[in-house]
C-alpha positions, -999 to +999 in steps of 0.1 A: +207-492-529+181-464-527+147-476-539+126-455-563+089-448-558+066-431-583+037-411-567+010-401-591-007-367-587+020-351-566+002-318-563-027-334-545-033-332-507-025-369-501+001-371-529+021-342-515+023-358-481+033-392-496+062-374-514+073-356-483+073-388-462+091-408-488+119-381-491+123-380-454+127-418-453+155-416-479+137-429-510+142-415-545+109-402-556+093-395-589+059-378-594+037-370-624+023-336-632+002-324-662+024-294-665+059-285-655+047-250-646+035-266-613+069-280-604+083-250-584+051-249-562+052-286-557+089-286-546+082-257-521+051-275-507+068-309-500+101-294-488+121-307-517+150-283-513+187-289-508+199-326-508+163-340-505+153-321-537+179-340-557+160-372-550+128-358-565+122-360-602+091-348-621+076-364-652+048-352-674+019-377-676-019-375-675-045-401-665-063-395-698-033-404-720-007-432-724+020-407-731+047-403-705+038-432-683+064-456-696+092-431-690+079-422-655+077-459-646+110-472-660+133-483-632+108-478-603+106-502-575+071-491-563+042-470-573+018-451-551-012-444-573-029-415-555-041-394-583-078-393-590-103-368-604-123-350-577-160-341-576-173-306-581-203-302-603-193-324-632-212-353-645-205-388-633-187-400-665-163-371-663-152-386-630-156-424-637-138-425-670-105-409-659-105-427-625-111-462-640-092-458-672-064-439-656-060-466-630-057-492-657-032-470-676-010-468-645-013-506-638-004-515-674+027-493-673+037-507-638+033-543-650+053-536-681+081-520-661+082-549-636+074-527-606+073-547-573+040-533-560+014-507-567-004-492-538-037-476-549-056-450-530-093-460-531-119-449-506-137-463-475-169-460-495-158-489-517-163-511-487-196-497-476-227-520-474-262-509-483-279-485-459-300-503-433-282-536-439-271-538-403-235-545-415-204-526-407-179-515-434-148-537-436-125-550-463-147-580-470-175-557-483-176-547-520-199-517-525-224-518-553-218-488-577-255-488-585-265-482-548-282-448-547-263-438-516-232-431-537-225-399-557-204-398-588-171-394-570-177-424-548-189-445-578-157-436-596-137-449-567-158-482-566-154-488-603-117-479-604-108-503-576-129-531-591-112-525-625-078-526-608-084-559-591-099-575-622-069-564-643-043-576-618-060-610-615-052-617-652-021-594-657+005-618-643+041-607-638+059-598-607+038-568-598+014-570-568-014-547-558-026-533-525-054-509-520-058-483-492-094-472-484-093-439-464-122-423-446-125-385-445-090-371-449-081-340-428-048-327-414-022-300-422-023-287-457+009-282-477-006-257-501-038-239-508-045-261-539-066-292-540-079-290-505-105-317-510-123-328-478-103-301-459-129-276-472-152-289-445-129-277-418-123-245-437-160-239-439-165-244-401-137-220-394-154-194-416-188-199-400-203-220-427-229-234-422-241-210-396-257-239-377-241-274-377-261-303-391-261-337-374-234-351-397-202-368-388-171-384-403-146-412-397-114-391-397-080-401-409-050-377-407-033-372-440+001-379-423-011-412-410-025-419-445+009-413-461+024-436-435+000-464-442+007-461-479+044-467-472+037-496-448+014-512-474+042-507-500+068-525-481+050-551-460+051-587-475+018-594-459+001-565-477+003-580-512-032-586-527-049-570-497-073-541-491-069-519-460-094-494-445-075-464-431-097-446-404-092-432-369-119-417-347-154-407-355-163-370-351-196-352-354-194-318-369-205-304-335-176-321-319-152-307-345-165-272-337-161-276-300-125-289-305-117-259-327-131-234-302-114-250-273-080-251-289-079-220-310-096-194-289-101-161-307-089-176-340-121-197-340-144-168-333-165-176-364-170-213-356-207-220-352-220-227-317-255-239-325-269-271-342-291-271-372-324-290-368-328-319-392-360-304-407-340-272-416-313-293-434-339-312-453-357-280-463-324-265-474-316-296-495-346-289-517-330-257-529-293-269-528-287-301-548-253-307-532-270-312-498-294-339-509-266-366-509-261-360-472-298-359-461-301-397-454-269-395-433-284-371-407-279-386-372-263-418-386-230-432-376-220-459-401-200-487-385-165-490-399-135-511-389-098-504-394-088-534-373-071-552-402-048-522-409-039-520-373-032-557-370-013-564-403+004-530-409+007-516-374-015-486-384-018-463-353-038-431-362-034-401-340-065-386-322-090-370-345-091-338-324-054-333-330-060-338-368-089-313-370-072-286-349-038-289-368-057-289-401-074-256-392-041-240-380-025-248-414-052-232-435-044-201-454-052-170-433-053-190-401-037-172-371 
């Protein structure tokens, strides 16, 4: 019998790849949208055409309302709760409310429908210890939402995951919860909408910033992230567990070198020089968005995905491959 999976937020970067992978593996897939006007673009992006398209159904539901979730969830075996509001100049509560309350809305509907398991997309930041603690990030760490190192988006992820685990501890029923904590998500884009962290690669390709600051990221490929969601969905050992999903660490300077080496003339605008730390700090005085990154200059926070590798067989591809193929997929790339 074909099993049915609901993916929340199907038009998102991660959600789209989850849908694509599930369809390729033979699942019946449902996804939630806020408007049916986005359905044609979604189907084109995830390759839901021909026989595969017959296994994809779209439901109208929103994280801010109870309406539609019962119908979307009825008869589902699993849920991948990927949808979450993104940052972008809005106040913290505008992110935290929908993320936390939306997660609880999805979980209540899943428990009521008797779903086997919900896999929730959290963030690696939810397992980050205080700066200068000397500790690495792993699944035993629960980040403090009051820690000043976190912006509104990361606080929303911390509070939403905590609310999810608190709810499931008392909800009962047959439904289990697993959370996946990705690092910086790059990789091929399926559409030009909701690029998220991919905008970092897009900026480098366009020569922004003109000089590269000493900042770096633990990279996870969106295709590997979709794969680990499905592994977490089906593995008996994943029930009640958190899993960090991260591959290699790359400094922005290393990303630029990889892009210039692999793409040649197409990477003509990629910066070749580094930005001195004092210049970044000076710029942050006039650009509030940069202030969050200032304490990260030259720092490489320790992070472990050993648990995901051991329990789920997580095997991320090289970060250089991810970054290059991400750039090649961007609109306008040659």
